[in-house]
VOBA-1610 file (N, C-alpha, C; in pm, whole numbers, padded with zeros to 5 digits, always signed):
BEGIN
Met+01823-04578-06584Met+01931-04567-06529Met+01924-04489-06416Arg+01815-04473-06365Arg+01808-04445-06223Arg+01783-04532-06148Lys+01762-04677-06189Lys+01761-04834-06131Lys+01889-04840-06083Ile+02006-04851-06171Ile+02144-04839-06147Ile+02199-04745-06079Ile+02145-04593-06036Ile+02226-04565-05995Ile+02153-04572-05806Thr+02054-04618-05863Thr+02027-04691-05672Thr+02110-04748-05614Leu+02095-04884-05737Leu+02192-04998-05659Leu+02299-05016-05644Ser+02385-04923-05748Ser+02504-04879-05695Ser+02498-04788-05576Leu+02435-04739-05564Leu+02436-04666-05377Leu+02400-04770-05319Leu+02334-04843-05280Leu+02340-04959-05188Leu+02437-05014-05144Leu+02466-05063-05300Leu+02596-05143-05244Leu+02710-05099-05153Ser+02760-04972-05240Ser+02852-04900-05212Ser+02802-04848-05062Phe+02679-04848-05014Phe+02622-04793-04817Phe+02695-04922-04801Gly+02669-05055-04862Gly+02674-05183-04807Gly+02848-05171-04768Leu+02876-05148-04883Leu+03075-05215-04852Leu+03126-05097-04745Ile+03065-05011-04759Ile+03077-04847-04627Ile+03052-04924-04495Ser+02932-04969-04462Ser+02900-05004-04334Ser+02973-05153-04307Ala+02993-05260-04391Ala+03098-05374-04340Ala+03182-05362-04264Gln+03275-05440-04175Gln+03370-05408-04103Gln+03402-05565-04098Ala+03515-05602-04134Ala+03571-05720-04085Ala+03642-05798-03966Phe+03664-05664-03919Phe+03673-05729-03773Phe+03653-05625-03683Lys+03609-05667-03554Lys+03535-05511-03480Lys+03630-05578-03339Gly+03709-05675-03349Gly+03798-05645-03188Gly+03717-05748-03085Asn+03745-05729-02962Asn+03654-05803-02835Asn+03562-05839-02852Gly+03551-05967-02820Gly+03385-05984-02880Gly+03345-05972-03001Asp+03407-05999-03126Asp+03358-06053-03242Asp+03383-06188-03229Val+03269-06257-03328Val+03265-06399-03359Val+03203-06418-03532Lys+03333-06454-03565Lys+03338-06508-03754Lys+03293-06666-03716Gly+03221-06704-03850Gly+03211-06828-03865Gly+03263-06804-04033Gln+03307-06909-04097Gln+03381-06901-04199Gln+03292-07063-04238Val+03252-07091-04388Val+03254-07197-04508Val+03306-07235-04622Gly+03392-07301-04582Gly+03444-07304-04784Gly+03521-07436-04833Leu+03612-07447-04915Leu+03623-07552-04971Leu+03759-07513-04945Asn+03852-07637-04914Asn+03988-07720-04881Asn+04066-07768-05019Leu+04129-07738-05021Leu+04231-07739-05167Leu+04360-07797-05105Gln+04397-07919-05101Gln+04554-07960-05078Gln+04612-08081-05173Asp+04709-08080-05193Asp+04730-08212-05273Asp+04695-08353-05208Gly+04610-08438-05293Gly+04555-08532-05321Gly+04443-08543-05249Gly+04345-08455-05214Gly+04227-08393-05191Gly+04144-08297-05168Thr+04031-08298-05192Thr+03946-08170-05173Thr+03870-08193-05058Gly+03790-08076-05008Gly+03698-08130-04865Gly+03634-08057-04851Val+03609-08018-04704Val+03502-07898-04673Val+03619-07834-04548Phe+03573-07717-04544Phe+03653-07610-04451Phe+03533-07517-04350Val+03608-07595-04220Val+03442-07487-04146Val+03536-07369-04011Ser+03510-07273-03979Ser+03614-07281-03878Ser+03506-07130-03828Ser+03596-07098-03684Ser+03496-06988-03567Ser+03629-06899-03537Asp+03595-06750-03505Asp+03714-06710-03404Asp+03650-06603-03342Phe+03671-06593-03264Phe+03664-06506-03131Phe+03738-06393-03105Gly+03649-06232-03106Gly+03782-06136-03047Gly+03802-06150-02941Ile+03953-06166-02854Ile+03991-06186-02743Ile+04055-06027-02711Gly+04068-05936-02829Gly+04124-05823-02796Gly+04108-05743-02897Glu+04214-05602-02930Glu+04124-05538-03032Glu+04194-05571-03173Asn+04296-05657-03195Asn+04385-05721-03288Asn+04448-05858-03284Met+04329-05942-03195Met+04370-06062-03133Met+04204-06157-03174Ser+04194-06277-03218Ser+04125-06401-03185Ser+04165-06524-03168Leu+04119-06590-03088Leu+04108-06760-03055Leu+04012-06820-03172Gly+04027-06873-03265Gly+03959-06999-03294Gly+03970-07127-03281Leu+03821-07200-03399Leu+03877-07347-03375Leu+03860-07361-03538Thr+03878-07493-03585Thr+03895-07497-03750Thr+03882-07633-03706Ala+03731-07694-03843Ala+03795-07855-03853Ala+03729-07831-04017Asn+03806-07966-04068Asn+03879-08004-04219Asn+03796-08126-04266Tyr+03760-08210-04314Tyr+03704-08341-04382Tyr+03705-08337-04523Leu+03817-08394-04597Leu+03822-08433-04727Leu+03723-08517-04787Leu+03668-08481-04855Leu+03546-08561-04966Leu+03624-08636-05037Ser+03718-08612-05100Ser+03762-08593-05243Ser+03918-08654-05178Val+03940-08816-05211Val+04072-08815-05206Val+04121-08926-05292Arg+04228-08950-05358Arg+04335-08990-05413Arg+04356-09137-05359Thr+04350-09225-05420Thr+04340-09404-05363Thr+04515-09419-05373Asn+04562-09466-05304Asn+04657-09553-05344Asn+04713-09646-05412Pro+04772-09571-05518Pro+04795-09703-05633Pro+04847-09826-05667Leu+04933-09859-05571Leu+04961-09988-05537Leu+04864-10090-05519Thr+04785-10017-05377Thr+04692-10124-05320Thr+04578-10088-05365Asp+04489-10030-05396Asp+04386-09924-05461Asp+04345-09908-05317Glu+04378-09897-05214Glu+04360-09860-05069Glu+04259-09677-05033Asn+04167-09711-05011Asn+04125-09552-04986Asn+04209-09515-04843Pro+04222-09345-04779Pro+04220-09312-04682Pro+04147-09291-04579Ser+04192-09369-04458Ser+04091-09388-04336Ser+04020-09241-04306Phe+03930-09229-04228Phe+03875-09106-04129Phe+03983-09062-04075Gly+04063-09101-04007Gly+04161-08990-03972Gly+04239-08959-04027Asp+04302-08954-04179Asp+04334-08926-04228Asp+04277-08791-04317Arg+04183-08814-04321Arg+04083-08758-04388Arg+04027-08595-04300Val+03971-08645-04148Val+03951-08516-04091Val+04072-08481-04011Asp+04060-08329-03967Asp+04150-08275-03880Asp+04067-08145-03812Leu+04117-08140-03720Leu+04064-08036-03617Leu+04191-07947-03565Lys+04143-07785-03525Lys+04257-07741-03533Lys+04220-07604-03368Ala+04296-07621-03281Ala+04282-07434-03240Ala+04397-07384-03274Arg+04337-07240-03285Arg+04391-07114-03338Arg+04378-06994-03265Phe+04535-06905-03306Phe+04492-06793-03253Phe+04569-06712-03381Asn+04489-06597-03419Asn+04504-06508-03493Asn+04580-06340-03439Ala+04628-06324-03537Ala+04653-06150-03497Ala+04603-06087-03662Asn+04466-06007-03611Asn+04392-05924-03708Asn+04465-05831-03734Leu+04524-05790-03817Leu+04578-05669-03848Leu+04535-05599-03965Gly+04390-05572-03970Gly+04342-05494-04095Gly+04362-05347-04027Asn+04324-05315-03953Asn+04349-05138-03881Asn+04489-05131-03884Val+04560-05224-03820Val+04707-05182-03829Val+04770-05158-03921Met+04717-05226-04066Met+04795-05168-04185Met+04707-05100-04201Gln+04613-05064-04191Gln+04530-04906-04231Gln+04488-04956-04364Leu+04383-05098-04312Leu+04318-05133-04503Leu+04203-05033-04459Glu+04081-05112-04555Glu+03962-05016-04535Glu+03907-05121-04444Pro+03829-05042-04389Pro+03742-05089-04273Pro+03682-05304-04270Asn+03607-05274-04430Asn+03548-05420-04474Asn+03647-05511-04522Met+03793-05483-04517Met+03921-05596-04474Met+03994-05641-04380Asp+04035-05731-04422Asp+04148-05809-04251Asp+04248-05899-04296Ile+04316-05894-04224Ile+04449-05987-04277Ile+04476-06014-04183Tyr+04513-06149-04160Tyr+04508-06219-04039Tyr+04627-06367-04049Pro+04722-06332-03986Pro+04841-06480-03969Pro+04787-06477-03875Gly+04874-06636-03839Gly+04830-06660-03708Gly+04887-06791-03710Leu+04960-06878-03593Leu+04906-07022-03537Leu+04871-07121-03467Asp+04843-07227-03555Asp+04720-07339-03512Asp+04802-07478-03461Leu+04744-07477-03377Leu+04796-07662-03331Leu+04661-07739-03314Gly+04733-07868-03405Gly+04576-07916-03474Gly+04659-08106-03388Leu+04528-08177-03477Leu+04529-08286-03453Leu+04693-08386-03503Lys+04747-08327-03631Lys+04859-08383-03665Lys+05002-08280-03729Asn+04963-08177-03639Asn+05083-08057-03625Asn+05052-07952-03601Phe+05158-07868-03557Phe+05183-07775-03531Phe+05198-07648-03652Gly+05139-07572-03720Gly+05136-07483-03801Gly+05139-07358-03809Ala+05117-07257-03962Ala+05096-07171-03932Ala+05028-07125-04041His+04943-07008-04057His+04830-06968-04168His+04830-06812-04188Leu+04840-06771-04304Leu+04763-06631-04344Leu+04664-06636-04429Gly+04580-06550-04371Gly+04432-06549-04438Gly+04401-06376-04447Phe+04269-06344-04540Phe+04206-06195-04599Phe+04092-06235-04542Arg+04025-06135-04542Arg+03834-06156-04543Arg+03833-05995-04584Tyr+03703-06064-04731Tyr+03696-05916-04736Tyr+03529-05938-04725Phe+03467-05836-04611Phe+03305-05845-04598Phe+03226-05723-04693Phe+03140-05764-04781Phe+03033-05667-04882Phe+02957-05617-04765Thr+02879-05715-04689Thr+02775-05613-04627Thr+02850-05700-04443Asp+02782-05619-04376Asp+02830-05638-04222Asp+02804-05810-04161Gly+02709-05846-04270Gly+02703-06017-04239Gly+02750-06109-04335Phe+02840-06081-04432Phe+02858-06153-04540Phe+02968-06099-04635Gly+03079-06213-04613Gly+03192-06192-04671Gly+03289-06312-04789Leu+03380-06290-04828Leu+03453-06396-04895Leu+03614-06385-04754Phe+03657-06528-04787Phe+03731-06564-04747Phe+03863-06605-04813Gly+03973-06609-04772Gly+04119-06700-04896Gly+04193-06707-04726Glu+04251-06801-04737Glu+04330-06884-04641Glu+04464-06971-04679Ala+04587-06951-04649Ala+04695-07054-04695Ala+04724-07125-04564Gly+04766-07259-04511Gly+04795-07298-04432Gly+04948-07388-04443Val+05015-07393-04356Val+05154-07517-04363Val+05157-07539-04251Pro+05286-07652-04224Pro+05288-07735-04082Pro+05415-07697-04077Ile+05425-07662-03956Ile+05560-07623-03924Ile+05617-07717-03865Ala+05583-07815-03745Ala+05604-07933-03709Ala+05533-08045-03717Lys+05558-08133-03789Lys+05488-08269-03823Lys+05503-08349-03676Tyr+05380-08412-03606Tyr+05433-08511-03517Tyr+05451-08645-03533Asp+05444-08698-03648Asp+05498-08812-03649Asp+05539-08787-03827Lys+05652-08813-03822Lys+05751-08727-03911Lys+05772-08925-04024Asn+05757-08983-03942Asn+05858-09133-04007Asn+05714-09232-04067Ser+05609-09150-04031Ser+05484-09204-04085Ser+05460-09302-04225Thr+05462-09433-04212Thr+05457-09465-04356Thr+05276-09486-04426Asp+05177-09487-04335Asp+05128-09497-04415Asp+05070-09374-04526Phe+04951-09436-04596Phe+04931-09402-04712Phe+04882-09250-04698Gly+04786-09206-04664Gly+04692-09094-04606Gly+04782-08999-04526His+04899-09032-04451His+04979-08926-04353His+04960-08819-04426Asn+05007-08818-04549Asn+05013-08623-04561Asn+04912-08554-04582Leu+04785-08622-04573Leu+04661-08549-04576Leu+04606-08490-04510Asn+04596-08326-04506Asn+04530-08262-04374Asn+04728-08200-04297Asn+04849-08261-04358Asn+04988-08263-04312Asn+05078-08196-04368Gln+05029-08139-04514Gln+05100-08032-04572Gln+05042-07884-04600Phe+05035-07814-04712Phe+05057-07657-04753Phe+04861-07695-04788Thr+04792-07620-04756Thr+04623-07620-04777Thr+04616-07486-04844Leu+04472-07511-04924Leu+04429-07353-04928Leu+04310-07328-04907Asn+04259-07264-04814Asn+04107-07276-04809Asn+04029-07158-04860Ile+03891-07171-04927Ile+03827-07032-05001Ile+03675-07023-04943Gly+03631-06991-04966Gly+03507-06995-04948Gly+03374-06820-04883Ala+03329-06834-04772Ala+03204-06736-04719Ala+03263-06715-04579Ser+03249-06580-04507Ser+03299-06569-04420Ser+03134-06468-04355Phe+03106-06526-04264Phe+02956-06475-04179Phe+03007-06386-04047Asn+02934-06267-03958Asn+02911-06252-03886Asn+02818-06296-03797Leu+02854-06354-03683Leu+02790-06440-03573Leu+02740-06392-03462
//
């Protein structure tokens, strides 16, 4: 019984001391799974706090598993599988009066294939480790008339889930 109480207190302390976004100078890294129609892959991002509720970041995504073209048995090219983006986040956890270990962040991103928006949520268990979930949509696609088989990869609704770290 004593071990259970001790473990509960340690976990509670970890939750209390964790902070999802600290403001100017805060650096976050995220690694996770990318899910979208036609493929799944690896998602990596970093965010750099530039103000009390603002951050700039970079993301990279590479699809490892993709659907082949059923007509030609063709696989999407490397250019269809990869995407890089620069992004802006509005970190609203403290504005919405969430617990300090939680953050919700809507934002805009400018990538190789589109101009888009995303909405994410981070939950930190300790000061250095947490989980995140993020959904993204394209607002304006650069090449609307492409007939390339892999054109919609990384150019559609995406869902990212994974681990978040304080760097």
